[in-house]
N, C-alpha and C positions, 0 to 999 in steps of 0.2 A: 470827517473831523470827530465823529462820535466815538471812534475807537482809539483816540489818543490816550496815552497813559493816564489813567484816571487819577491816581494819587498825585501825579505831577501837575495835572491841570487844576485839581480842586484844592491844592494846598493854599494856605493864606498868602504865602510868599508869591505864588504864581498869580493870584487874583489882583494883587496890588501892583504888579509889574505890567508894563506895556511892551509892545514889540520894540519901540524906539529906545526904551531904557536898557535893552540888551543889544542894541544895534542890529536889529533884524534877525538875530540868531534863532528866535522861536519858530521861524518858518521851517527849520530843519529838525523839529522834534520827532522822536521815534514813536512808533506805534506799539501798543501793549499786546503784541502777539508773540507767542513763544518762538515760532520759526524766525521772526525778525530778530528777537533778542539773541538767539543762538548765532545767527549770522553776524551780528554785531560783535559778539564775543570772539568768534572765529576771525573776524576782520581785525580786531584789536590785537589778537595773537600774531597775525600776519605782519602787522605794522611793527610789533616789537622785534620780530625776526629781521624784517627789512631795515629797520633802524640800525641794528647791529651791523648788518652787511654794508650799509651805506657809510657808517662811521669808519669801519675797518678799511673798506675799499678806497674811499676818497682820501683818508689819511695817508694810505700807501701811495696813492697817485700824487698827492701834493709833495710828499717826501721825494718821490722819484723825479718829479718835475724840477725840484730844487737842485737835485744832484746830476741830472742828465746832461749829456755833452752839449757843447755849443752848436751841434748840427741842427738842433731844434731851435728855430729862430726865436729871439726874445719876444717879439709881438705875439707870435702863436703861443708861446709858453705863458705869457701874461693872460691871454684870453682863456686858455685851458685852465689856468689856476683859478680864474674868476668862476668858471663853470663848475669846477670841482669843489671850490669853496662853497658855492651855493648848494651843491648836492650834499656836502658835508653838513651844512646847517639844517638841511631837511632831516637828516638822520639824528643830529644832536638835539634839535629844538622842535621842529614841526611835528614829527611823528610821535614823540613822547607827549607833546601837548594834545595831539589828536586823540591818543589813547586815554589820557586823563579827562578830556572833554567828553568822550563817549561814555566812560565809566560814570562820570558825574551825571550825565543825562539818564543813564539806566538806573542810577541810584536815587534819583529824584532830588539831587542837591542843586537847587536852582542857582544860588549865588556862585558856587564853584563852576557850574555849567556856564554861567554868563562870563565870569572873569577869565577862566581858562579858554573858553570859546573865542573870546575877543583876541586873546594872545595868539591862539592857533591860527585864526583867519588872517590876522595882520601879518604874522611871520610867513605863513604859506603864500600869501599874495606878494609879499616882498621878494621872496626867493623865486617864485614863479616868474615874476617880472624880470629879475636878474637873468634867469636862464634864457628867456626869450630874447632879451636885448643882447646878451652875450653871443648866442647862436647867430643872431643877425649880424653882429659885428664880425664874427668869424667868417661868414660868407662874404662880406664886403672886403675883409682883409685878404682872402684868397683871390678875389677879383682884382684888387689893387696890385697884388704881387705879380699877376700875369700882365697887367697893363703897364706898370711902371718898370718891370724887369730890373735892370741894374740900378735904377734910381730908388728902388724900394727900400733898400737898407739905409740909404741916406735920409729918406723922408719919413719912413715908418720905423722909428727906433724904440728902444725899450722904455725910455722915459715917457714918450707920447702914448705908448700902449698902456702904461700904468695910470696915466692921467685919464685915458678913455675908460679904463676899468672903474676908476673912482667916480667918474661922471655917470656911468651905467648904474652903479649902486645908489648914488644920490638920486638919480631920476626915478629908480624903482621905489625908493622910500617916499618921494614926493607923490608918486603915482597912487600909493596906498592911502595917503591923507584924505583923498576924496571919499573913501569908504565911510569916514566919520561925518563928512559934510552932507552927502546925499547918496543913498544907495543906487538910485536910478542913474545919476551922473556917473558914479563909479562904474556901473555895469556897461553903460554906453562907451565910456572912455576905455574900459578894459577890452571890450569886444573890438572896438576900432583899432586900438593899439596892437592887439594880437594879430588881427587881419593884416595890418600894415607890415608887421614883422614877417609874417608868413609870405606875403607877396614879394617883399624885398628879397628874402632868402630864395624863393623859387625863381625869381627873375635873375638873381646873381648866378645861381647854379646853371640855369639855361644858357646864359651868356658864356659862362665858363666852358660848358660842354661844346658849344658852337666854336668858340675861339680855340679850344684845345684841338678839336678835330681839324680845323683849318691849319693850325700850326704843325700838327703831325703830318698832314698831307704835304705841306711845303717841305718839311725835313726829308720825307721819303723821296720826294721828287729830286731834291738836291743830292741826296745820297745815290740815287739811281743814275743821275747824269754825271756825277763826280765833278761838279762845278767847283773849282777852287777859288774863283774870284768873287766870293760872296761878300756883300757888305756885312760887317761884323754884327751890327744890330739885328739883322734878320735871323741869323742862326745862333744867337747868343745862348739860347736854351738848347743844348745838345740832347741827344736821345736819352742818356741816363738821367740828366736833370729833369727832363720832361716827364720821365717815368715817375720819379720821386714826387714831382709836383702834382701829377695826376693822382697819385696814391693819397697825397695829403688832401686834395679836393674831395676824393671819394670818401675818405675818413670823415671829413666834416659834413658831407652829405648824409652819411649814415647817422651821425649825431642828430642832424636835423630831422631825418625820417623817424628815428627812435623817439624823439621828443613829440612829434605829431601822433605817433601810434599810442604813446602812453597818455597823452592829454585828450585826444579826440573822444574816447568813450565818456569821460566825465562831462565834456562840453555837451555832447549829444543828450546824455541823461538829464543834465541841468535844463537844457532847452525843452525837453519833453515834459519835465515836471512843471516848468513855468507855463507851458501851454495847456497841458491836460490835467494838471492838479496832482496831488500826492495820493499814494496808497502804499501799503507795506512793501509790495514787490518793487516798486520804483525807488523807495527809500533805501532798500537793501542793495539794489543795483547801483544806486548813486554812491553808497558807501564803498562797495568793492571797486567801482571805477575810480574813486579817489585814491584807494590803495594802489591801483595800477599806476596812477599818476605819480605817486610817491616812489613807486618801484623804479622809475626812471633814474633816480639818484643812486640806486643800487646796481643797475645794469651798466650805466656809463663807464665805471672803472674797468669792467671786463672788456668793453668796446675799445677803450684806450689801450689796454694791454694787447689786444688782438691786432689793432691797426697801427699803432705807433711804436716803431722799433726801439727808439730810445727809452721810452717808458717801460716797455716789456723787458729790456735789458737790465734796467735798474731794479725792477721788481724781482727779477730772477736773482740778482745780487743780494737783495734784502732777504729773500727766502733762503739762499745759501748760507748767509751769515747766521740766520736764526737756527738753521739746522746744525751748523758747526758748533754753536754755543750749547745746544742741547746734548751734543755728544760728550761723553766723559773724557 
C-alpha cells in the first residue's frame, strides 16, 4: 500500500472519503509506477477501438436480424437481439465509462473517479448479467426445440420470447441492486448465479449432443433398412433439418464457449487479487483481463456472421448497398 499514487492518497478530498462513500471502488486504485500507468493508457486506447467495433458490429447485427428472412425462428431471433443489444450497450456505454473512469483515476480527480466509476460498474454488471442469462436461455431454447419438435412453434412463439427477454433484463437490473446494499452479498449472489448459469448451459449442451447422436443413429438405421412404415413422430426431423438444427446448436455452443474464454481471465485475476492482495503487476493484468471481457461484445458479431447464414446474407446486402452508394 505504500506505493499507491501519493497525490491521490494524500489529497484533502481523499482523506475525508471512506471506502463506503464510493461504494468499494477505492480497492481498485492504481499504483504510481510508470509501467502501470503506460499499461493503463494502452488499455484505454484498446477500449476506445473495441468500443467502436462493438457499436458498428452490433448495430449491423441488429439491423440484419430485423430484416432477415422468417427461416430464422422468432424465439431465436429475439434472444439473439437481446444478446446483441447487451453487446451494443457495452460499446456505447460501458467502455466509454471505463475509459473516463481510468482517466479520472490517473488524473487524481476523486469525485469524477467515484461518480463515473459507480456508473461504469453498475452498467457493466447489468449487461454482464444480461449476457449470461440470455446465453442460458438460448441453450434451454435449443433443448426445448429438440424435445418439443412440432409443438415447439405452438408453445414457444414470438410474444413469449420477448416477454422472456423483458424478464431477463429486469432480473439483471434487480441483480445489481444488491451492489448498493452489501458488496459481500452481491459477490456471493454473483458467483452463485454465474455458476448456476454455466452448469445449466453445460448440462443442456451435453443433453443435446447425446440426444442428437441418438437421433442421427436412428435416422441412419431407418435409411439403411428403407423402412417405409415409420411412425411420423419418430422421423419428423429428416436429415436436412437435423443438419440445420445441429448447426444452430453448434453456433450457440460457440457463443457459450466464447463467453467463458473472454470472462474467465478476469474472474481468475479477481480471485487471485482477493486471496493474495494487490500489486502493480496484478492490477495491470486485471485491467487487461477486463478489456478481454469487453472484447466479447466486439467478437460476437463476427461469430454471428460466420455461423448464421441469414445474418451473413443480410450483412452482405448492407455492404453491397453501401458500395453501390459510394460509386458515382
